[in-house]
C-alpha positions in Angstrom: -0.7 3.6 21.3 -4.5 3.7 21.0 -5.7 2.4 17.6 -8.9 0.6 18.3 -11.9 3.0 17.9 -15.4 2.3 19.0 -18.6 4.0 20.0 -20.6 3.5 23.3 -24.3 4.4 23.0 -25.3 5.0 26.7 -28.7 6.1 28.2 -28.7 7.6 31.6 -30.6 10.1 33.8 -30.3 13.7 32.4 -29.0 15.0 35.7 -26.1 17.2 36.7 -22.8 15.2 37.1 -23.8 12.0 35.2 -21.7 12.8 32.1 -18.7 13.7 34.2 -19.0 10.3 36.1 -19.1 8.4 32.7 -16.1 10.4 31.1 -14.1 9.9 34.3 -14.8 6.1 34.4 -13.7 5.8 30.7 -10.6 7.9 31.3 -9.6 6.0 34.4 -9.8 2.7 32.3 -7.4 4.2 29.9 -9.8 5.2 27.2 -9.3 8.3 25.1 -12.7 10.2 24.6 -13.4 11.8 21.2 -16.8 13.1 20.1 -19.8 13.2 22.5 -23.0 13.2 20.4 -26.6 13.6 21.8 -28.9 11.1 20.1 -32.1 11.6 22.2 -33.5 13.5 25.2 -36.9 12.3 26.6 -38.6 11.7 29.9 -35.7 12.7 32.0 -33.2 10.4 30.1 -30.5 11.3 27.7 -29.0 9.0 25.1 -25.4 9.8 23.9 -22.9 8.3 21.5 -19.5 8.5 23.1 -16.5 7.9 20.7 -13.6 6.2 22.4 -10.1 5.1 21.4 -8.6 2.0 23.1 -5.5 -0.2 22.6 -7.4 -3.1 21.3 -10.7 -5.0 21.5 -10.0 -6.5 25.0 -9.2 -3.0 26.3 -12.4 -1.6 24.9 -14.4 -4.3 26.7 -12.7 -3.3 29.9 -13.6 0.3 29.4 -17.3 -0.6 28.6 -17.4 -2.8 31.8 -16.2 0.1 33.9 -18.7 2.5 32.4 -21.5 0.0 32.9 -20.9 -0.1 36.7 -22.0 3.5 37.1 -25.5 3.5 38.9 -28.3 4.5 36.5 -26.4 4.0 33.2 -27.7 1.6 30.6 -25.3 0.7 27.8 -27.6 0.4 24.7 -24.9 -1.0 22.4 -21.2 -0.8 21.6 -20.1 -0.4 17.9 -16.8 -0.8 16.3 -16.4 2.4 14.2 -14.6 0.6 11.4 -17.4 -2.0 11.2 -19.9 0.9 11.1 -18.0 2.5 8.2 -18.4 -0.8 6.2 -22.2 -1.1 6.6 -23.7 -1.6 3.2 -20.4 -1.8 1.6 -18.0 1.0 0.5 -18.5 1.3 -3.3 -21.4 1.6 -5.6 -22.3 2.0 -9.3 -23.2 5.5 -10.4 -24.5 6.8 -13.7 -22.4 9.0 -15.9 -25.2 10.3 -18.0 -28.7 11.5 -16.9 -31.7 9.2 -16.9 -34.5 11.7 -16.3 -36.9 11.5 -19.4 -38.4 9.0 -21.8 -35.8 10.2 -24.4 -33.0 9.5 -22.0 -34.4 6.0 -21.5 -34.6 5.3 -25.2 -31.0 6.5 -25.8 -29.3 4.6 -23.0 -31.4 1.5 -23.4 -33.7 0.1 -26.0 -34.2 1.0 -28.8 -31.3 3.4 -29.1 -28.7 1.2 -27.5 -29.2 -1.4 -30.3 -27.2 0.7 -32.8 -24.2 0.7 -30.4 -24.4 -3.0 -29.8 -24.5 -3.6 -33.6 -21.5 -1.4 -34.1 -19.5 -3.5 -31.6 -20.8 -6.7 -33.1 -19.5 -5.5 -36.6 -16.2 -4.0 -35.1 -15.3 -5.6 -31.8 -12.5 -3.1 -31.1 -15.2 -0.4 -30.8 -16.0 -2.0 -27.3 -13.0 0.0 -26.0 -14.6 3.3 -27.1 -18.3 2.6 -26.5 -18.4 0.8 -23.2 -16.8 0.9 -19.7 -14.2 -1.7 -20.7 -11.7 1.0 -21.4 -11.5 2.0 -17.7 -12.6 -1.1 -15.7 -10.4 -3.6 -13.7 -11.6 -6.8 -12.1 -10.1 -7.3 -8.6 -10.1 -11.1 -8.4 -9.6 -13.3 -5.4 -10.4 -16.6 -3.9 -9.9 -15.4 -0.4 -7.0 -17.8 0.3 -4.3 -15.3 1.4 -6.0 -12.2 2.6 -3.7 -9.6 4.2 -2.1 -11.3 7.2 -5.3 -13.2 7.9 -4.7 -16.2 5.7 -7.4 -18.3 4.1 -10.5 -16.6 5.3 -12.6 -17.4 2.1 -14.3 -15.3 -0.5 -17.1 -13.7 1.6 -14.7 -12.5 4.3 -12.4 -11.2 1.5 -15.1 -8.9 0.1 -14.5 -5.8 2.3 -10.8 -6.0 1.5 -11.5 -6.2 -2.2 -13.9 -3.3 -1.9 -11.2 -1.3 -0.3 -8.8 -2.1 -3.1 -11.4 -0.9 -5.6 -11.7 2.4 -3.7 -8.0 2.9 -4.0 -8.2 2.4 -7.7 -10.9 5.0 -8.0 -9.5 7.5 -5.5 -6.0 7.6 -6.8 -6.3 6.9 -10.5 -9.9 7.3 -11.5 -10.0 3.6 -12.5 -13.3 1.8 -12.1 -12.6 -1.5 -10.3 -15.0 -4.2 -9.1 -14.5 -7.0 -6.6 -14.8 -10.5 -7.9 -14.7 -13.0 -5.1 -14.6 -16.6 -6.3 -16.0 -19.5 -4.4 -13.3 -21.9 -5.6 -9.6 -22.6 -5.1 -9.3 -24.8 -8.1 -6.7 -23.4 -10.5 -8.5 -24.5 -13.6 -11.8 -23.2 -12.5 -10.4 -19.8 -11.5 -8.7 -19.5 -14.9 -11.8 -20.5 -16.8 -13.9 -18.1 -14.8 -11.6 -15.1 -15.2 -11.4 -15.8 -19.0 -15.1 -16.0 -19.2 -15.8 -12.6 -17.6 -12.7 -10.8 -19.1 -14.8 -9.3 -22.0 -16.1 -6.7 -19.7 -12.8 -5.5 -18.3 -9.7 -3.7 -19.5 -7.4 -5.4 -17.0 -7.3 -8.1 -14.3 -5.8 -7.5 -10.8 -5.3 -10.7 -9.0 -5.4 -10.3 -5.2 -4.8 -12.3 -2.1 -4.4 -15.7 -3.8 -2.0 -18.1 -2.0 1.3 -19.3 -3.4 2.2 -21.3 -5.3 -1.2 -21.4 -7.1 -1.1 -17.7 -7.7 2.0 -18.2 -10.1 0.2 -20.7 -12.3 -3.0 -18.7 -12.3 -1.3 -15.5 -13.4 0.9 -17.2 -16.0 -2.0 -19.0 -17.6 -4.1 -15.9 -17.7 -1.3 -13.8 -19.2 -0.9 -16.4 -21.9 -4.6 -16.7 -22.7 -5.9 -13.1 -22.4 -5.1 -10.1 -24.5 -5.6 -7.7 -21.6 -3.1 -7.0 -18.7 -3.1 -9.4 -15.8 -1.3 -8.3 -12.6 -1.0 -10.1 -9.3 -0.4 -7.1 -7.1 0.8 -9.0 -4.0 3.6 -10.2 -6.2 4.5 -7.4 -8.5 3.1 -4.3 -6.7 5.3 -5.2 -3.7 8.3 -5.8 -5.9 7.9 -2.5 -7.7 7.7 -0.5 -4.6 10.6 -2.4 -2.9 12.8 -1.7 -5.9 11.9 2.0 -5.8 12.7 2.2 -2.0 16.0 0.2 -2.5 17.2 2.4 -5.4 16.8 5.5 -3.2 18.4 3.7 -0.1 21.4 2.7 -2.1 21.9 6.3 -3.0 22.1 7.2 0.7 24.6 4.5 1.5 26.5 5.0 -1.7 26.3 1.4 -2.8 25.4 -0.1 -6.2 22.7 -2.7 -6.6 25.1 -4.9 -8.6 27.5 -5.0 -5.6 25.2 -5.6 -2.6 24.2 -8.8 -1.0 20.4 -8.9 -0.5 18.6 -11.3 1.8 15.0 -11.9 1.2 13.1 -13.5 4.2 9.9 -15.0 2.9 9.8 -16.9 -0.4 6.1 -16.7 -1.2 4.4 -14.6 -3.9 5.9 -11.3 -2.8 9.3 -12.6 -2.1 9.8 -14.4 -5.4 8.4 -11.5 -7.5 10.8 -9.2 -5.6 13.8 -11.5 -6.3 12.9 -11.6 -9.9 12.5 -7.8 -10.3 15.7 -7.1 -8.4 17.6 -9.4 -10.7 16.1 -7.7 -13.7 17.3 -4.3 -12.2 20.9 -5.6 -11.9 21.2 -7.4 -8.6 23.6 -10.3 -8.6 23.7 -11.6 -5.1 20.3 -12.5 -3.6 19.7 -15.1 -1.0 16.2 -16.3 -0.2 15.2 -17.8 3.2 12.0 -19.6 4.2 11.0 -21.5 7.3 13.5 -24.2 6.5 16.4 -21.7 6.1 18.4 -20.7 3.1 17.2 -21.9 -0.3 20.1 -23.5 -2.3 20.5 -25.7 -5.3 19.9 -29.3 -4.3 17.6 -28.6 -1.3 14.7 -31.0 -0.9 13.0 -29.8 2.2 9.9 -27.7 1.7 10.5 -27.1 -2.0 8.0 -26.4 -4.8 8.3 -25.3 -8.4 8.5 -21.7 -7.5 11.2 -22.2 -4.9 13.1 -24.4 -7.4 13.2 -21.3 -9.6 14.7 -19.3 -6.7 17.2 -22.1 -6.1 18.4 -22.0 -9.7 18.6 -18.2 -10.1 19.8 -16.9 -6.7 22.3 -17.7 -4.0 25.3 -17.7 -6.5 27.7 -19.1 -3.7 25.1 -21.8 -2.8 25.5 -21.1 0.9 23.4 -23.0 3.4 22.1 -22.5 6.9 19.7 -20.2 8.7 18.5 -16.7 8.2 21.3 -15.5 10.6 23.8 -17.3 8.4 22.4 -15.7 5.3 22.8 -12.2 6.9 26.5 -12.7 7.4 28.1 -9.9 5.3 24.8 -8.8 3.7 23.8 -5.2 2.9 20.1 -5.5 2.5 17.3 -7.3 4.4 13.9 -7.5 2.8 11.3 -9.2 5.0 8.0 -10.3 3.4 7.3 -13.1 6.0 6.1 -12.9 9.6 6.5 -11.1 12.9 9.6 -10.9 15.0 11.8 -13.1 12.9 14.8 -10.7 12.8 17.0 -10.2 15.9 19.4 -7.4 16.8 22.1 -10.0 16.8 21.3 -10.9 13.1 21.6 -7.1 12.2 25.1 -7.0 13.8 26.2 -9.7 11.2 25.4 -7.4 8.4 27.8 -5.1 6.7 28.3 -1.4 7.6 25.2 0.8 7.2 22.7 -2.0 6.5 19.3 -1.4 4.9 16.3 -3.1 6.6 12.9 -3.4 5.0 10.8 -5.3 7.6 7.4 -5.4 5.8 5.4 -8.1 7.6 2.1 -6.6 8.7 0.9 -5.7 11.2 3.9 -6.7 13.2 7.1 -6.5 11.2 10.1 -8.9 11.3 11.7 -6.5 13.7 10.3 -3.3 15.2 11.9 -0.1 13.8 12.8 1.0 17.4 14.9 -2.1 17.8 16.5 -2.0 14.3 17.2 1.8 14.2 20.4 1.8 16.3 21.9 -0.9 14.1 20.7 0.1 10.6 21.2 3.1 8.5 17.8 2.9 6.8 14.6 1.1 8.2 11.4 0.7 6.3 8.1 -1.1 7.1 4.7 -1.8 5.6 3.1 0.3 8.3 1.6 3.8 8.0 2.6 4.8 11.5 6.4 4.8 10.8 8.5 6.6 8.2 9.3 4.9 4.9 6.0 3.0 4.4 6.5 0.5 1.4 2.9 0.5 0.2 1.5 -1.1 -3.0 -0.8 1.9 -3.5 2.3 3.7 -4.9 2.4 1.3 -7.7 -0.9 -0.3 -8.8 -3.2 2.7 -9.5 -0.7 4.5 -11.7 0.3 1.3 -13.4 -3.2 0.4 -14.4 -3.9 4.0 -15.3 -1.0 3.7 -17.8 -1.9 0.3 -19.2 -5.5 1.2 -19.7 -4.7 4.4 -21.3 -2.6 2.6 -24.0 -4.8 -0.5 -24.0 -1.8 -2.6 -23.4 -1.9 -6.3 -24.0 0.2 -7.3 -21.1 2.4 -5.9 -18.2 6.1 -6.8 -18.8 9.3 -6.5 -16.7 10.2 -3.3 -18.6 6.9 -1.6 -17.4 7.5 -2.7 -13.8 11.0 -1.4 -13.9 9.9 1.9 -15.3 7.2 2.2 -12.6 9.9 1.6 -9.9 12.2 4.2 -11.3 9.3 6.7 -11.6 8.4 6.2 -7.9 12.0 6.6 -6.8 12.5 9.7 -8.9 9.8 11.6 -7.0 12.1 11.9 -4.0 14.5 14.6 -5.0 18.2 14.7 -4.0 17.3 17.6 -1.6 14.5 15.6 0.1 16.2 12.2 0.2 17.2 11.1 3.6 17.1 8.0 6.0 13.4 8.8 6.9 12.3 9.7 3.4 13.3 7.2 0.8 9.9 6.9 -0.8 7.0 9.3 -1.6 3.8 9.4 0.4 0.9 7.4 -0.8 -1.1 10.7 -1.0 1.6 12.5 -3.2 -0.6 13.4 -6.2 2.4 13.3 -8.5 2.8 9.5 -8.0 0.0 8.2 -10.2 0.9 10.6 -13.1 4.6 9.8 -12.9 4.0 6.0 -12.8 1.4 6.1 -15.6 3.6 8.2 -17.9 6.6 5.9 -17.4 4.4 2.8 -18.0 2.9 4.3 -21.1 6.4 5.0 -22.6 7.7 1.5 -21.7 4.5 -0.1 -23.2 5.3 1.7 -26.5 9.0 1.0 -26.3 8.2 -2.8 -25.9 5.4 -2.7 -28.5 2.6 -3.9 -26.2 0.5 -0.6 -26.5 -2.5 -0.6 -28.9 -3.1 3.2 -28.7 -1.4 6.5 -27.9 -3.4 8.3 -25.2 -4.5 11.8 -25.3 -3.4 14.2 -22.5 -5.5 13.6 -19.5 -7.0 16.6 -17.7 -5.6 17.2 -14.2 -8.9 16.6 -12.5 -8.9 13.0 -13.6 -5.8 12.3 -11.6 
């Protein structure tokens, strides 16, 4: 499959047959040609941008090399189209009211703004009505666990955080801003987020490595009166639960009865275990690099894994991932590539459910798993049943901002999962459609409504939102 897109800017003699030679060379090298754009024609030369799809970067270099061998051609440059898309960043600040006249200036800034500032000074809760706080989320990272790339630092994390902010805006009309911190010190991160929190209605922690992420989130939840949400943990857990609820309907099993194996006991794996237990699961077994986690294990443990040992694996079984899968019904992978074998699937119960969510290469490829599993899901967009956090966090934050919630609790996460699951009707539900599309416009509204109700039911809401016009969602 051709997933790597790039553009060749080539200058060559503007004579009959030259373009055909170039396109032929690219095609013979395995490239798929898209757009052909003329950039300049002068002095018998023509400059074109040629859009090409390749398998990967190495393949693209081979294609360029083949094209460069054509007599008379000069390769001006080669540009990765994704890199080009990110030039200058992907988000910006825009004004909501006009600033065209002297009167506009005196209203939005001095002297007119002074009366608004004094109103907030006298009545601090007015900040929710009179500033952007009511609709603004900080997307905070230290760059220590970015996507599948690992510890690449705060600068390299910036484009990922910008993308996250785009999703907030596009799907839920929430204004989000990337805050990339140049420290991995837990105390300093907590202190910094507390100090900037005045300007935000919520905090979305992102791509912070475990186990530090657990302490950071817990301390911020205790010390702030606005919602704090680590999406890598809880967003994943919510969408996994939604997908599992619908999968269990297909195989006609109950969550209380199934054995669930979670491969990967980091941030996402532990949060998933906690939410599944809250939803009624009784038999969860967690596995990491050292095998099954059980009470009394000493190898590779930390405080978070100790919690797993105390609250899961009721039979206290020991061994490898393969041993854990013996007699299991559900595999949930939040670990690494190619860790699950077909022989492991054969140890599972009839009609197993396999969520292999490592990205970009899952624990087992769907093509391998499909003959041996009733339902297969991944984190990838190029296969059915994509378990994607974007199904959760935009609607969840839309809901908590609308009610000015003080926190995000288990009841709100459970409500979000049930709302997502409900959007796949009985008529639509099948092995290749257990979860709605990320672009299903009903998702944000359904999740937000469910979260609003749960916030009121658990008394963490500070207001009742007015009906929101359709155009805002």
